[in-house]
Each structure stands twice: as C-alpha cells, then as structure tokens.
C-alpha positions in Angstrom: 115.3 107.5 71.5 118.8 106.6 72.9 120.3 103.9 70.6 121.4 101.6 73.4 117.9 101.7 74.9 116.5 100.9 71.4 118.8 97.8 71.2 117.7 96.6 74.6 114.1 97.0 73.7 114.6 95.2 70.4 116.3 92.4 72.2 113.2 92.1 74.4 111.1 91.3 71.4 113.7 88.9 69.9 113.3 86.0 69.6 109.7 86.6 68.6 107.4 87.1 71.5 105.0 84.4 72.6 101.3 84.8 71.9 99.5 86.8 74.6 96.8 85.1 76.5 93.6 87.0 77.2 94.8 87.7 80.7 98.1 89.0 79.3 96.3 91.3 77.0 94.3 92.8 79.8 97.5 93.7 81.8 99.2 96.8 80.3 102.5 95.6 81.8 102.4 92.7 79.3 102.7 95.3 76.5 105.7 97.1 78.0 108.4 94.8 76.5 107.5 95.8 72.9 105.7 99.1 73.5 107.8 100.6 76.3 107.2 104.3 75.5 103.5 103.9 75.1 103.1 102.1 78.4 105.4 104.6 80.3 103.3 107.5 79.0 100.0 105.6 79.9 101.3 105.0 83.4 101.4 108.7 83.9 97.9 109.2 82.5 94.6 109.7 84.2 93.4 106.6 82.4 95.9 104.4 84.3 94.6 105.8 87.6 90.9 105.9 86.6 89.9 103.4 89.3 92.6 104.0 91.8 92.5 107.8 92.3 91.5 108.3 96.0 89.1 111.2 95.2 87.3 109.0 92.6 87.1 106.1 95.1 85.6 108.4 97.7 83.1 109.9 95.2 82.1 106.4 93.9 81.7 105.0 97.4 79.5 107.9 98.5 77.5 107.8 95.2 76.7 104.1 95.6 75.8 104.5 99.3 73.5 107.5 98.7 71.8 106.4 95.6 71.3 102.7 96.4 70.1 100.7 93.4 69.5 103.7 91.1 72.5 102.8 88.8 75.3 101.5 91.0 77.6 100.8 88.0 77.3 104.3 86.5 80.8 105.5 87.5 82.8 102.3 87.1 81.5 101.6 83.6 83.9 104.3 82.4 86.5 104.1 85.2 86.9 100.3 85.0 85.3 99.3 81.7 87.1 96.0 81.2 86.3 94.8 84.7 82.6 95.7 84.3 82.1 94.2 80.8 84.0 91.0 81.8 81.7 90.6 84.9 84.6 90.8 87.3 83.2 93.7 89.3 79.8 92.7 90.8 80.3 95.2 93.6 81.1 98.7 92.2 82.9 99.6 95.4 85.3 96.6 95.4 87.8 98.1 93.0 90.7 97.3 95.3 90.0 93.6 94.8 90.5 93.8 91.0 93.5 92.1 89.4 96.2 94.5 88.1 95.3 95.8 84.7 91.6 95.8 85.3 91.6 98.6 87.8 91.5 101.4 85.3 91.3 102.2 81.6 94.1 99.9 80.3 95.3 99.2 76.8 92.4 96.8 75.8 89.8 99.3 77.0 90.6 101.3 73.9 92.5 98.9 71.6 89.7 96.3 72.2 86.9 98.6 71.1 84.8 96.7 68.5 81.9 99.2 68.3 80.6 102.4 69.7 76.9 101.9 70.5 76.0 105.3 71.8 77.2 108.8 72.8 77.5 108.5 76.6 77.9 106.3 79.7 80.5 103.9 78.3 78.5 103.0 75.2 81.3 100.7 73.9 81.4 97.1 72.9 84.8 95.5 73.9 86.2 92.4 72.4 86.8 89.2 74.5 89.9 88.2 72.5 93.5 89.5 72.0 92.9 91.4 68.8 94.4 94.9 69.0 92.5 97.5 67.1 94.7 100.5 66.2 95.2 103.5 64.0 98.0 101.9 61.8 96.7 101.1 58.4 99.3 98.4 57.7 100.2 96.8 61.0 103.1 94.3 61.1 102.2 90.8 61.8 103.5 89.6 65.2 102.9 86.3 67.1 102.1 88.3 70.2 98.7 89.3 69.1 96.5 89.8 65.9 96.3 93.5 64.8 94.0 95.4 62.6 93.2 99.0 61.6 90.1 100.5 63.0 88.6 104.0 62.2 87.5 104.0 65.9 91.2 104.2 66.9 92.6 106.3 64.0 92.8 109.9 65.1 92.6 111.0 61.5 89.2 109.2 61.0 86.0 111.1 61.8 84.7 108.1 63.8 87.6 108.2 66.3 86.2 110.9 68.5 83.1 108.9 69.2 85.3 106.3 70.9 86.4 109.0 73.4 83.0 110.6 73.6 81.3 107.3 74.7 82.9 107.8 78.2 83.5 111.6 78.2 79.8 112.4 78.2 77.7 111.4 81.2 73.9 111.3 81.4 72.4 110.7 84.8 69.5 108.2 85.4 67.1 111.2 85.5 68.3 112.1 82.0 70.3 115.2 83.1 73.2 115.6 80.7 75.8 116.2 83.4 79.0 116.1 81.5 79.1 117.3 78.0 82.6 117.2 76.6 81.8 115.2 73.5 78.5 117.1 72.9 80.5 120.4 73.2 83.0 119.2 70.6 80.1 118.1 68.3 78.7 121.7 68.5 82.2 123.2 67.7 83.8 124.1 64.4 86.2 121.1 64.9 83.5 118.5 64.3 83.6 118.7 60.6 85.0 116.9 57.5 86.6 120.2 56.4 90.1 121.6 57.0 89.1 122.8 60.5 88.5 119.3 61.7 90.3 118.4 64.9 89.4 115.2 66.7 90.0 114.4 70.4 93.3 112.8 69.6 94.8 115.7 67.8 95.0 117.6 71.1 95.1 114.9 73.7 97.3 112.4 71.8 99.5 114.4 69.5 101.5 112.4 67.0 105.2 112.4 66.0 107.5 110.2 64.0 108.7 107.1 66.0 108.6 103.4 66.4 105.4 101.6 67.4 107.6 98.7 68.4 111.4 98.4 68.3 111.6 96.0 65.4 109.0 97.8 63.2 109.4 100.7 60.7 109.2 104.4 61.6 105.6 105.6 61.7 103.6 108.4 63.2 102.9 107.3 66.7 100.9 109.1 69.4 101.5 110.3 72.9 99.6 108.2 75.5 99.9 110.7 78.4 96.5 112.1 77.4 96.5 115.3 79.5 93.3 116.9 80.6 92.9 119.0 83.8 93.4 116.6 86.7 96.9 116.4 88.0 98.4 113.4 89.9 100.3 114.0 93.0 104.1 113.7 92.4 103.8 112.9 88.7 105.9 115.6 87.0 105.5 114.1 83.5 101.7 114.3 83.6 101.6 117.7 85.4 103.9 119.2 82.7 101.6 117.8 79.9 98.5 119.3 81.7 100.2 122.7 82.1 101.1 122.8 78.4 97.6 122.0 77.4 96.2 124.7 79.7 98.7 127.4 78.7 97.5 127.4 75.1 93.8 127.2 75.8 92.8 130.8 76.4 93.7 134.2 75.0 92.9 137.5 76.9 92.4 141.1 76.1 92.4 143.8 78.8 91.0 147.3 78.3 90.7 150.3 80.7 88.3 153.1 79.9 87.6 156.4 81.6 84.4 156.4 83.5 82.6 158.9 85.9 84.9 159.4 88.9 87.0 156.4 88.0 87.5 153.8 85.4 86.0 150.8 83.8 88.1 147.6 83.4 87.0 145.1 80.8 88.5 141.7 80.4 87.7 139.5 77.4 88.5 135.8 77.5 88.4 133.6 74.4 88.6 129.8 74.2 91.1 129.4 71.3 92.4 125.9 71.6 90.1 123.7 73.7 87.9 121.8 71.3 85.1 121.9 73.8 84.0 124.1 76.7 86.7 125.5 79.1 86.3 124.0 81.6 84.7 120.8 80.6 83.8 117.4 81.9 83.1 117.5 85.6 83.0 121.3 85.5 80.7 121.4 88.5 83.6 120.0 90.5 86.2 122.3 89.2 87.0 125.8 90.1 88.1 128.1 87.3 88.2 131.9 87.9 89.9 135.2 87.2 92.3 136.9 89.5 92.5 140.6 88.8 94.5 143.3 90.6 94.4 147.0 89.7 96.7 149.5 91.3 97.5 153.2 91.2 100.3 155.0 93.1 101.3 151.8 94.8 97.8 151.4 96.3 95.4 148.6 95.4 92.1 149.8 93.8 90.7 146.4 93.2 91.7 142.9 94.1 89.4 140.1 93.0 89.8 136.4 93.0 92.8 136.1 95.3 92.7 132.9 97.3 95.4 131.2 99.4 96.3 127.6 98.2 94.4 126.1 101.1 91.4 128.5 100.8 88.2 127.5 99.1 87.1 129.6 96.2 84.0 131.4 97.4 81.6 133.6 95.4 81.5 137.4 95.6 79.8 140.0 93.5 83.0 140.8 91.6 84.3 137.3 91.1 84.6 136.2 87.5 84.0 132.5 87.7 84.1 130.1 84.7 83.0 126.8 86.4 79.5 125.5 86.5 77.1 126.2 89.4 74.8 123.4 90.4 71.6 123.1 92.4 69.6 120.1 93.9 65.8 119.6 93.5 65.1 122.0 96.2 67.1 124.8 94.6 69.9 124.6 97.1 73.6 124.6 95.9 75.0 121.1 95.8 78.5 119.6 95.3 77.7 116.0 94.8 77.0 115.3 91.1 74.2 112.8 91.7 72.2 115.4 93.6 72.3 117.9 90.7 68.9 118.8 89.3 69.8 121.9 87.4 73.0 123.8 86.6 74.4 126.9 85.0 77.4 126.8 82.8 79.8 129.7 82.8 82.3 128.0 80.6 84.1 129.6 77.6 82.5 127.9 74.6 84.6 126.4 71.8 84.3 128.3 68.5 81.4 127.2 66.3 82.2 129.0 63.1 85.1 130.4 61.2 83.0 132.9 59.3 83.5 136.4 60.7 80.2 137.5 59.3 78.4 134.9 61.5 77.3 136.5 64.9 78.5 133.3 66.6 82.1 134.1 65.4 82.6 136.2 68.5 82.4 133.6 71.3 84.4 135.4 74.0 83.1 136.2 77.4 83.6 139.6 78.9 83.9 140.7 82.5 83.8 144.2 84.0 85.1 145.9 87.1 84.8 149.5 88.1 87.1 151.7 90.1 85.8 154.7 92.1 87.7 157.9 92.7 90.9 156.8 90.9 92.1 155.6 87.5 94.4 152.5 87.6 98.0 152.8 86.4 98.5 149.0 86.2 96.0 146.1 85.9 97.0 142.4 86.0 94.7 139.5 85.2 95.0 135.8 84.9 92.8 132.7 84.9 93.4 130.1 87.6 92.3 126.5 87.7 91.7 123.9 90.4 90.9 120.5 89.1 88.7 119.9 92.2 87.1 122.3 94.5 88.5 122.3 98.1 85.0 122.5 99.4 84.1 119.2 97.8 87.2 117.5 99.1 86.3 118.8 102.6 82.8 117.3 102.2 84.3 113.9 101.3 86.5 114.1 104.4 83.6 115.0 106.6 81.6 112.0 105.4 84.5 109.7 106.1 85.1 108.8 102.5 88.5 110.6 102.0 91.5 110.7 104.2 92.3 114.3 105.3 95.9 114.2 103.9 94.5 113.4 100.5 92.2 116.5 100.4 94.5 118.7 98.3 94.4 120.1 94.8 96.8 122.3 92.9 96.1 125.8 91.7 97.3 126.2 88.1 97.8 129.3 86.0 96.6 129.4 82.4 99.6 130.9 80.7 97.8 132.3 77.7 95.4 134.2 79.9 98.0 136.3 81.7 97.7 139.9 80.7 99.1 143.2 82.1 97.8 146.7 81.2 100.0 149.7 81.8 98.7 152.1 79.2 96.5 155.2 78.8 92.8 154.9 79.6 91.1 154.0 76.4 93.9 151.5 75.4 93.7 147.7 75.3 96.4 145.2 75.6 96.6 141.5 74.9 
C-alpha cells in the first residue's frame, strides 16, 4: 500500500475511534475508515449488490407475484439477510425502502454469524450486537467494536465453508434441491481434513500479507471481492477477478482421429480448479457451452456454438452445452426457477478422488463431432460463459419486470479451455 495513503488511513483511526452503535455496525461505510481496502473490495462484490441488482429485483418481484404465500421470503433471506432477520423487511419486494447497509450482504451478514443451523436457505443465526466475528486468532482490542475469533469465519477451519454453504445451497418449498454449490463441494475431494482440503475462502477470498487495520500488525488478510460468475456492469475490478477465476477452472484436450470418409473430433473438458460443479449455483439460468470450428483448405467443415453477443444460445444436435436444463411439472422447458420440477445437470463435476486407481478419478466430460468427406487441418475449441441467459432476460422484459436496457449479459471466454489442433490425425493437443 502507498505509504502516504497508509498514513492518511492511520490518522482516520487516531485518536481512537468511537464505539460503533448497532446502526453503525450494520452500515459497511462505517467500517471504511479503518478497513478501507476490505470495504473497497466488498463494494465491487456481488454481495454488496445482492439486493440491488436489477435482474435479481426483477426475478424476486416475479417470484413473489407468481407464487403468492408459498414462501415469499425465500430469495431475500440470502440477498438481504440482515434486513430479514432484524424484521425490517416485512414486504420482500420493498428492497428499495431499506436503509443503506441493509440492502445486500453487508459486513455484519458474515462477521455477525453466531451459528450455522442448517445447510441451505440462509440457515444462519446472526447477532444483534456489535461483536465482530473473524478469522484472526488474536484480534487487537479496539473501542470501535468487540472482536473475537470464530471458526465459522476462519478460512483455514473446516467449519468456515458451512457459513458460505448456508446461502449457496437453495432448496425450494417442494424439496427440490435447486442450487447445490455447497453440496457439490461436500462431494468433492476438497471437503476433507487432509492435504487436499480447500474451503470456499481459499478460492473466493485468497489471502496475502497485509494490514487488517492501519494501526495493527501485519497479518494474512483476505480479498473481499469474492468473484463468482456474475459480472457487474461497468465494474472493471470485479470483472477482472471473475475472469481470473474462470480462466483457471477448466483444462481441455482436443484429438482428431481418422474415420470413414472423414474424421472424428473429440474434445475432453476437465474441471481442475472449481471446487464444485462448473457451472454451479443458478446453473439453470446460466449458459455455458463449447464453440468449435474445424477447417480444411480455408473452408469450414464444422462450426458449432457460434452466437452473436445479442443472440440467445439455442440448442442444436451438435451443441456441447454445460449448463442445466429444466422442466416444469408438465414436462415443458422452463426458465423461472420456481417453476422447475425436474432438471438435468450437464456440469463438469469437481474431482472426488486423488487416487488414479479409483474409477472416479477420471471426471472429465467428452464431446464428439464428425466431419464427412474431408479431414480437418485445424480445429479450434473454447468454452464460453454467459452469467444469465438472454432468453430469461427477454422473459423478464416481456413480463414488465425488467427495463429493456438492462437486459444484457457479457459473453466470457474460459482461458484454460482454449485449445487449437493442427496436427496429424491420430494426434491430440492440450
């Protein structure tokens, strides 16, 4: 950190800060004078926008309208947990009326966790005081607020992932396990007490030496940008963090083999760095697919998965899709999560064993294309991701819940999946 900035921040905490009131503790901006870097990173995070994102607001409004009294607080329990647990949100669609700091997942939504009471749907008990739970084993006393170590906030403690999992798994009122990020991690090789253990924070909140507060000692502090898949409009810090996370998630192998009157193209994709499925979370809303182009003599033999930025991803016999497909109770495809009665996951699973003798060791997925009458000279493949399907955004616009100018989503390339084959049939390339 720049020394002059450090001195300014230190001055902000000298003389000693006043004790925070409960209202102060609920407002992340009250934390910025002593924890400037953490708050700046949090501002760029999806957590900060959890109850202000226009697509979420549209989905939540439509969910409440279409499901009535089924469970109107289902979405906002995780997207505005402090407001719900404090009783300040009797109407789940009145998020715009909340005081600043309660309209999302603020500092106390995590640092105020006293207990995890379940595995899904915001099964968290939050404090009603100013005690800050954290991962520092020997916090420095400050008059601003009491502090204590908690295994629920210590990324190196096995219990910490359950704090994230309480909101990052969703079970619908009909008992359909709709989002399974935490359950997927629990089924992976990373949920262990052994050397392979990696909790949620190891990837989404990596640590580095630094100062938790300007007047404190150097410690290992953690990034609060918390990238996932969703990207905020105009926020370069968050977009760059999401891209870095995506780029390391998948590895690819491309093979071309001779076949009768043509060739067979085989693409193998392996989830190497996501500690859960890829994609995960609201995978029924996302679009993740392979773009593959095979050419010979300057002519295209195959083009699969090419869509313009404003073109919806549509299914075709040769499209290699990784997102989930969902159907309603009548068996018709559905886009709205509360209508889902059944679904099929096509995600790349996380590794579940490190033992090469175990059949589950090979957890890659393979896709095949065939050329007819010619053998390719060059094949290019890559995985592309859209955080939200354009078709779903269009549905929200049509229902009047989303403004048309907000119905956009980026198309991102997964860097580690990009592979080019220019060899001899029978060869493979990574």
